N, C-alpha and C positions, 0 to 999 in steps of 0.2 A: 504494500500500500504506500503510495507516494505522499509527499507533503501536501499537495492540494486536496487529496481525498481526506486526509486527517483534519485539515482545516474545515472542510465542508461538513464533516461529521460532527465536529465540535460546535459549529454554527447551528446545525440541526438539533443538537441536544439543547442548546441554549433556547432556540425557538420553541421546542417542545415544552421545556420547563416554563417558559413565559406563558404559553397557551394554557397549560394546566393551572398556573398561578392565577392568571386573569380570570379563568372560568370559576375558580374557587372563590376569589374575592367578589366577583360579580354575583355569585349565588348568595354569598353572605349579605351583600347589600340588599338584594331582593328580599331576603328573609327579614332583614332589619326594617326595610321600608314597609313590608307587609304588616309587621308587628306594630309599627308606628300608626298605620292606618287603622288597625283594629282598636288600639288603645284610644286613638283620637275619636273614633266614631262612638265608642262606648262611654268614655268619661270626659274627654276633652280637657286633660290636665293642663295647667298653666305652663308647665315646662315645655310642652310641645307647641302651644300657641305662642310662647315667647321666643323660643329658639328655632322654631320651624315655622316661621310666620307666614309662609306662603299658603298654608292651609286655612288662613283666616278669610280669604275671599274665594269666590267661585272661580275666578280666573287662575289664581295660583294653584288651587286644588285641582282644577281641570288640567292645567299644564303638568302638574305632578303625576296625575293619573295617566295622562297621555304618555308621558315619559316611561312610566312603568309598563304600560301596554306594549309600546314599541320595543322596550328593552327585553321583554319576555319573548319576543319573536326570535331570539337567538337560538332557540331549541328547534329540533327537527321533529317534534311530536305534534300530531294533528290536534290533540286536546289542548296543548299549550298555545297553539296558534289560534284556536277558537276562543279560548279565554282571553288571549292577548287582543284579539279583534274586538271582543265585547268591552274590554277595558278601554281601548282606544275610542270606541263609540261613546262610552260614558264620559271620557275625558272631554270630547267635543260637546257633549250635552252640558257638562258643567261650565265650559267656556261660554256657550251660548247663554246660559242662565246668568252669567256675569253681565252680559250686555243687555239682556231683556229687563233685568232688575225688577221682576215681578215676584220673585221667590227669595225669602231670606234664608240665610244659612241655618240649617236645623240645629237644635241643641243636642246634647249627648243622649244616647239611648238609656244609659244608667246614670243615676246621680244628677246633680244640679250643675248648671253651667257657671 
């Protein structure tokens, strides 16, 4: 095996490690964002509304949901694609609600706001 082959093999190992690392970190962020949405919808704690302020308006919440829907399309499973498409549709609905201004943001499902 010559020197160029060794160099290309090392580069391939680095690229493979990066892809695995990126997929792992991306999955962790999707889980974290999902948990943030669940906690926000159920209780709306002040720490989320204070440090994650984009959820306070329909536009910010819609853009966030839209991002999560598009980011979930990285998988090749049909169920994930369908859920991602529904999430993107909901993101657009939330963005439209921002401009229509006929619906206020709902309160938490559990507890007081």
